[in-house]
C-alpha positions as CSV (number, residue, x, y, z in Angstrom):
1,X,170.7,136.2,150.3
2,X,170.9,138.0,153.6
3,X,167.2,137.7,154.1
4,X,167.4,133.9,153.7
5,X,170.1,133.6,156.2
6,X,168.2,135.7,158.8
7,X,165.1,133.7,158.1
8,X,167.0,130.4,158.5
9,X,168.5,131.6,161.8
10,X,165.1,132.7,163.1
11,X,163.5,129.4,162.1
12,X,166.3,127.5,163.8
13,X,165.9,129.5,167.0
14,X,162.2,129.1,167.0
15,X,162.3,125.4,166.7
16,X,165.1,125.1,169.3
17,X,163.4,127.2,171.9
18,X,159.8,126.0,171.2
19,X,160.1,122.3,171.8
20,X,157.1,120.0,171.8
21,X,156.7,119.6,175.5
22,X,153.5,120.3,177.3
23,X,153.2,120.9,181.0
24,X,150.1,120.5,183.1
25,X,149.1,121.0,186.7
26,X,148.7,117.5,188.3
27,X,148.4,115.9,191.7
28,X,151.5,114.2,193.0
29,X,151.1,110.6,194.0
30,X,152.3,111.6,197.5
31,X,149.4,114.2,197.8
32,X,146.9,111.5,196.6
33,X,148.2,109.0,199.1
34,X,148.1,111.6,201.9
35,X,144.4,112.5,201.0
36,X,143.5,108.8,201.2
37,X,145.1,108.6,204.6
38,X,143.2,111.8,205.7
39,X,139.9,110.2,204.5
40,X,140.6,107.0,206.4
41,X,141.4,108.9,209.6
42,X,138.2,110.9,209.2
43,X,136.2,107.6,209.0
44,X,138.0,106.3,212.1
45,X,136.8,109.4,213.9
46,X,133.3,108.3,212.8
47,X,133.9,105.0,214.7
48,X,134.9,102.9,211.7
49,X,138.2,101.0,211.7
50,X,140.0,100.1,208.5
51,X,139.6,96.3,208.1
52,X,141.0,95.6,204.6
53,X,142.1,97.1,201.3
54,X,141.6,95.6,197.9
55,X,143.6,96.8,194.9
56,X,142.9,96.1,191.2
57,X,143.7,97.5,187.8
58,X,142.1,97.3,184.4
59,X,143.7,98.1,181.1
60,X,141.5,99.9,178.6
61,X,141.2,98.4,175.1
62,X,143.6,100.3,172.8
63,X,141.8,102.8,170.6
64,X,143.0,100.9,167.5
65,X,141.0,97.8,168.6
66,X,137.9,99.8,169.5
67,X,137.8,102.0,166.4
68,X,135.6,100.7,163.5
69,X,138.3,102.0,161.0
70,X,142.1,101.8,161.2
71,X,143.3,104.3,163.8
72,X,146.6,106.0,163.6
73,X,148.0,107.4,166.8
74,X,150.5,109.6,165.1
75,X,147.7,111.0,162.9
76,X,145.6,112.0,165.9
77,X,148.5,113.3,168.1
78,X,148.6,110.6,170.7
79,X,151.8,109.2,172.0
80,X,152.6,105.5,172.3
81,X,151.9,105.6,176.1
82,X,148.2,106.3,175.5
83,X,147.5,103.2,173.4
84,X,146.2,101.4,176.5
85,X,145.4,103.2,179.7
86,X,145.4,101.6,183.1
87,X,142.7,102.5,185.7
88,X,143.5,101.6,189.2
89,X,140.7,100.8,191.7
90,X,141.2,100.6,195.5
91,X,138.5,99.5,197.8
92,X,138.7,100.3,201.5
93,X,136.5,98.3,203.9
94,X,135.8,99.5,207.5
95,X,133.9,98.0,210.4
96,X,132.6,99.6,213.7
97,X,132.2,98.1,217.2
98,X,128.6,97.1,216.4
99,X,129.8,95.0,213.4
100,X,128.3,97.4,210.9
101,X,130.4,97.8,207.7
102,X,131.3,100.6,205.4
103,X,133.3,100.6,202.2
104,X,134.3,103.1,199.5
105,X,136.1,102.7,196.2
106,X,138.4,105.2,194.6
107,X,139.4,104.9,190.9
108,X,142.3,106.7,189.4
109,X,144.7,107.0,186.5
110,X,148.3,107.8,186.9
111,X,151.1,109.1,184.7
112,X,154.9,109.5,185.0
113,X,157.0,112.6,184.3
114,X,160.2,111.0,183.1
115,X,162.2,114.2,183.3
116,X,161.4,114.6,187.1
117,X,161.2,110.8,187.8
118,X,157.8,111.5,189.4
119,X,154.6,109.5,189.4
120,X,151.4,111.6,189.5
121,X,147.6,111.2,189.4
122,X,145.9,112.5,186.3
123,X,142.4,111.9,187.6
124,X,140.7,110.4,190.6
125,X,137.1,109.9,191.7
126,X,135.0,108.0,194.2
127,X,133.4,105.2,192.1
128,X,131.4,103.5,194.9
129,X,130.4,103.7,198.5
130,X,128.3,101.3,200.7
131,X,127.1,101.1,204.2
132,X,125.5,98.1,205.9
133,X,123.3,100.4,207.9
134,X,121.2,102.8,205.8
135,X,121.2,105.3,208.6
136,X,125.0,105.9,208.1
137,X,124.8,106.3,204.3
138,X,124.3,110.0,204.1
139,X,127.0,110.8,206.7
140,X,129.6,108.4,205.3
141,X,128.8,108.3,201.6
142,X,126.8,111.5,201.0
143,X,127.9,114.6,199.3
144,X,129.4,116.1,202.4
145,X,131.2,113.0,203.6
146,X,135.0,112.9,203.9
147,X,135.5,110.5,201.0
148,X,134.6,113.2,198.5
149,X,137.9,114.9,199.1
150,X,139.1,112.4,196.6
151,X,136.9,113.9,193.8
152,X,138.7,117.3,194.0
153,X,142.3,116.7,194.6
154,X,144.6,119.7,194.8
155,X,146.9,120.0,191.8
156,X,150.1,120.5,193.7
157,X,152.8,120.1,191.0
158,X,153.4,120.4,187.3
159,X,154.4,117.5,185.0
160,X,155.7,117.3,181.5
161,X,153.2,115.2,179.5
């Protein structure tokens, strides 16, 4: 009888102190926004002025609609919030004094840590880059251009997923 009581207390303590929360290192939305500003300032130093910004978002089709067989979120460990994911796409258009244009597009997915009341960026990547003058392409869109800072954002905080 004493063993059962000790076992029950141990089980209760284990479930109490080992909750089902998972934390991950993520990029705060402020750090993401700051990096976009840094990229835009670097392009201004190259002689290009920000002319316009276009924002859009697309919602992925829920897994239950894409799967050929019935799909249970609970069975696969997904939460309600992952049924349909939103991808944001921002396009920044620049022009220089000669009328040449340059644009880049960054796509990203966000999340919210409810406990911290904090928005964060789960992933971000440059999904497009164009220049009207091919001579500028490598410098502004190439692998060493400032826009690629957005492909490797610093994970500056933790979030409860």
